[in-house]
N, C-alpha and C positions, 0 to 999 in steps of 0.2 A: 650279421651278414657273414657268409662263408668266405674264407680266403680262396683265391684262385688256385693255390697249391694243394688244397685238400681234395682227395678223390671224392667223386659224387657217385651215389648209387641210384640207379634209375630203374623203375619198374613200369612197363607199359602193358596193359591188358585191355582186351575188348570189353566194352561196357554197354549194357542196355539201359543205363540210368542217365545218359547224357541228355537225350532229348534235343531241344533247341540250344545250340551252343551259345547263342546270344544271352541265354538266361544266366550264364555263369560269369558274365562280365562284371567287374567290380564297379560300384557307383563312384568311387573316389580315385582309384588308381587302376584304370582299365588297361589290360594287356590283351590285344586281339589283332588278328589278321585274317579276315574272312571275305569270302565272295560267294554270292548266291547260296547262302545258308551253309557253306562248307568252309573249313579252315581250322584254325587253332585259337584257343582262348587260354590265357595264363591266369592263374590265381595265386596271389602272393608273389613275393620277390625273394628268392633264395640267394642269388649271386648277381652282382652288378659289376660290369667291367666298363671302365670309362677311358676314352681316347680323345686326343686333341691333335690338331696340326696336320701337316702334309703326310705324315706316316700313319694316320689313324687307321686306314684300311689294312695295311700290312701288319701293324701291331695287333689289330683285332684278329686277323687270320692266324697269327702265331699263337696268341693267347688261347684262341678257340681250339686249335690243333692240340695244344698241350692238355687242355681240360678234357677233350674227347679221348685222347690217348690213355689217360689214367682212369677214365670213367668205368664203372662196373654196371653194365647194361643187361637187364633182363627184359627182353622185348618179344612178346609172342605175336605181335601184329605185323611187325617188319614192313612198314610202308614209309615212304618219304614223309617226314614230319612226326614219326614216332620215335621212341627212345629219347635220348638227350637232345633238347632243342633250346635255342635262345632266340628271343625276339630282339630286333635291333633297329636303330635309327641313327643315321650319320649326317653330320653337318655338310652343307653344300660346299663351302669354301675352305681352303686350307687355313685361312687367317681367321675363321669364325671363332667367336667367343663361346658359341654353343658347344656343349659336350656331345660327343658321339658315344652311344651306349650299346652294349649287348646285355640283355637281362635274361637270366635263367629263372623261370617261375618255380614255385614249390609244387604246384599241381598244374597239369595241362589237360584240358578237354579238347578232343579233336573229332572231326567228322569229314570223311571223304569217300565218295563213290559208294554210299550206303553202309560204310563201316564206321563205327564210332569207338573211341577209345579214351582211356584215362591214363595219364602218366603221373607217377609220384616220384619226386626227386628229393633226396636227402643227402646230408653230408656224411662222408665216411662209409665204411662197410657196415651192413646191418645183418643181424643173425637170421631173421626170418623176413620173408617178403611181405610187405603190407598188402592188405586187401583193398584194392582200389575202389570197390563199392563202398566200403566203410569210409574211405577218404572223402568221397563226395557227400556221404550222409552227414559228415561232421561239419560241412561248410554252412555257416549261417546264411539264410536267404532273407533279403529285405524287400519290401514293396517299393516300387518305383516312385521317385519323387515327382513333383509337378514340373511341367515344361518350363523352361526359362524363356523370358522375353527381354532380349537385350538389343541395343542399337549400336552399330559399328560406326566409327568416325575415322577420318584419315589418320594414319600413323606418321612415320617419319617421311614418307613419300606422299605428298598431296596429289590430287588430280592434276593441278596445274604443273606441279613439279614433274609429274610423269610425262605429260605431253612435251614439256621442255626437254626432258631427258631423251625422249624418243627422237626429237628433232636433232639433238646432239649426236645420237647414235646414227641417224641417217647421214649426217655430215661425215662421220667416221667411215661409213660404207661408201659414200661418194669419193672419199679419198683412198679407197681400196685398202683400208686397214683391216676390214673384215667383210665377209659376204652376208653374215647374219649375226645379230646381237639380240639376246633375250633380255628385256627390261622388265623388272618386277616392281610391284608396289605393295604396301601393307595397309591394313585397317585394324583398329583396336577397339576393344570393348571391355566392360567390367562384368564379371559373373557374380551372382549372389553367392555369399559364403555357403558352403555345403551343397552346392548345386549337384544334382545327380547326373553324371556324365553319360550314363546309359541312355538317357533320353535323346540327346543329339546323335549318339552313335547309332541307335536303332532307327532314327529318322533317316540317316544316311544309308543304312543297309536296305531299308524298305524303298527308298526313292531311287537308289542307284545300285540295284542288286548285281549288275554285271561288272561292277568295278571292285577293286580291292578296298574294302573299308578297314582302316587301321587305327589303333590306339596304342601308342608306345611311348612311355615316359612323357605324357602330356601332349604328344603330337597326335592330333585327331583329324581324320579326313577320309576321302574316298577318291582314289586315284584310278583313272582309266588306263594308265600306261604301265606296262610290265617292263621293268628294266632288264631283268633276266630271271629265268626259271630253270632250275637244274633238278631233274628227276632221274636218278640212276643212269647218268651218262648222256641223257638227252637234254639239249639246251634249246630254249626258245625265248623270244622277246617280242614285244609289240611296240612299234614306233608310232608316235602320234606327233604330227606337226601340220599346221594349217587347220583353221577352224572357222565356223560360221554359225550364226544364231539360227535356231529352229524357226520355221514358219508358223504363222498363226492358224493355218488350216492345212488340209492335206495337199492342196495344189501349191500353196506358197512354200510349204515344207519341202515338197519334191523339187521345186524350183531352187530353193536354197542349197539343197544337196547337189544338184546338177551344176549350179554356179560355182560351188566350192570345187568340185571335181575338175571343172574346166578353167579354174583360175591359175594363170601362169605364176602369179606371186605366191600362192599357196603351194603349188606344185614344186616351185623352186625351194621354198622353205622345207617342204617335206623331204625332197631329195637330199638336201644337205644333212638332215637328221638321220635318214636311213643310211647314208654312206658312212657316217661316223660310227654307227653300231656295227655295220657289216665289216668295216675295216678293223674294228677292235676284236671281233669274234673270229674272223677268218683264220688267223694263225693257230687258234686253239680248236678249230672245228673242221670236221669233214662233212661233206654233203650239205653244206650250209646253203639254204635256199630261201628266197623271198620272191613274192609276186612282182611282176614287171611294172604293174601300176597299183597305186594304193586304192583302198576301198573307203567308202564313206561310212564311218562308224556313228551310229545314232545313240545319243544320250538324251536325257529328258530336256536339257536346255541348250545343247550344242550338237552340231555335226563336226566330226573330226576326220581328216584324212589319216588313214591308218594302214600299216603294213605289218604282217606277222612274219617272223623269221624262225626257221627251224633248222636244227643240225645235231650232229653227234660230237661230243667232246673227244678229241684225239689223245688227250692225256687226262689224268685224274686231277681235276681242278675243283676246289671248293667253290660254292656260290660266293663266298667272301672274296676269293681270288678274282672272280669275274666282275664283281661290282667295282673293284678297284680299277680294273682295266676299262670298264665301260663308263664310269662316272668321271666328269659330267658329259652327257651326250649333247650333240648340237641342238636337240629339241629344247633343252633347258638352259643352255649357255650360248651357243652360237657356233659359227664356223668362219675360219679355222678356230677350233676351240681355244687354244692358248691365247690367241689374239683377242678373241671375244671376252675371255675371262679378264684380261688386263683392262679392257675397255669398261666392262661392268664394274670392276673395282674403282675405276676412275669416275664413272658417271653416276652410279646408283646412290652411293653415299650412305647406305645402311646395311646392316648385317642381316642376310637372309635366314640365318639360323639353320634349321634343318629343312626348310622349304626347298623343294627340288632336289634334295639329297635322297639316297637310297633308304627305303624302309621295308622291313620284312622279317624273314626268319631263316635260320640255318640249323641243320641237324648235324649229328656227329659224323655222318657219312658224307658230308659236303653237299647234300641236297638242300634246296632252299627256293623260296619265292621272294623276289624283291621288286617292289614297285618304285616308281619315281614319286616322291612325296608332293603331289599336286592336290588342288582343291582341299586345302588343309589349313589348320590353325594350331598354334602352340598355346597350351593352357599352362600358365604359371601362377598357381594360387588362384586369385580372383581375376587376374589379367589374362586376356585372350588376344592373340595377334593372328590375324588371317592374312594370307598371301595370295597373290595372283600375278601372272606375267604374260607377256606377249612377245612373239618372235618378230623382230624387225629386219626386213630385207629392203632392197631398193624397190621403191614404189609403195612402201607402207605409208599410211596416213595416220598422223598422231591421234586425231580424234576417234578414228575407227579402232585403233589399237586400245585406246582408253575404254571404249564401249566393250571390246572383247574382254578386258579384265573385269569389268562389271559382271559380265555373264559368268566368268570363272569364279567370282566371289560367291555367286548365288548358292551353291550347295551348302557352304558353311553358314552363310547368313541365314538361310532358311532353317537349317538344322538347329541353330542356336537361337533363332529369333522367334 
């Protein structure tokens, strides 16, 4: 593994050999961040940076800035996501035992807006530039393994424990200690040794093409929520809060969407989440705009209330700087966020790990795409832990919130089951 102090040489060239970027995902150590057939896939691990504790974001930003400053980049594509890129995943809580990582792959295949490219990253200066076509040709390809069939069982937070915790959160809200508190639960399963992780990843990309499907350091999932996207000074985000199950037919499905849009409880939950993101981005952005009312976002198993935010950065901020400012949003923690975090620490009783933390990529120019790690599971060897949560506000019903988490578990349970 390379030292962070050694300069890296990066070569990015357009390529007609990439094809479907999903074909380049590793079966055992997948590195990917894709949506609707576009994105980036990493092959191999050249450099791994690890961070823990409350300063994990600032330490990551400092380390990445230094690596980017000394890097020798030959990039003929010159797009966001070309040149030097790291994929990353960060723990949700300051106190989490889970490590936060930035991983620089040895090779990256990318695809965006009809342009495909290959990036080769090596340690130190090189005399001649490698032929990226030959780089791809040297990568062994293996046939896909069989689908896995596993069953999930309650983890540290049982269904009964979840409903009890929701009621405790409602008491905190009634005492005006918070306006919203997000309560999570976990489920666990055992994977067969040597399971091909490409199978559940491709299941997620095919069933949820409009979401960010990610696989970084064992964290696998498909998130519908954009924490922040930075492309050449333009900043955007998508806030999700408030959800409802899809109907069984066209009429009941339309009724479910309309009921969600008219729900005071879900509208309140959404407004709190939107305000937390707008307040965080406002000091760094000009022309920051968001719709006055949320829209109903359709996913295969859920309706969500969603609002898109757009703006221009007023100063040069890396995507890593912005995720530090934005995380955690009210959508995954609650409001006011500091109070909600204290209550979560008191009530939940388990480590969320990287669930609901930022997951995505950053390049040497500070561009990046970061999602909130939702609808996901952490794979550690043969153990897999899936997570789901629900936003609790005044008027929430514990059994309905439990049912909502069951719906949110579905993408992972179906992909691995």
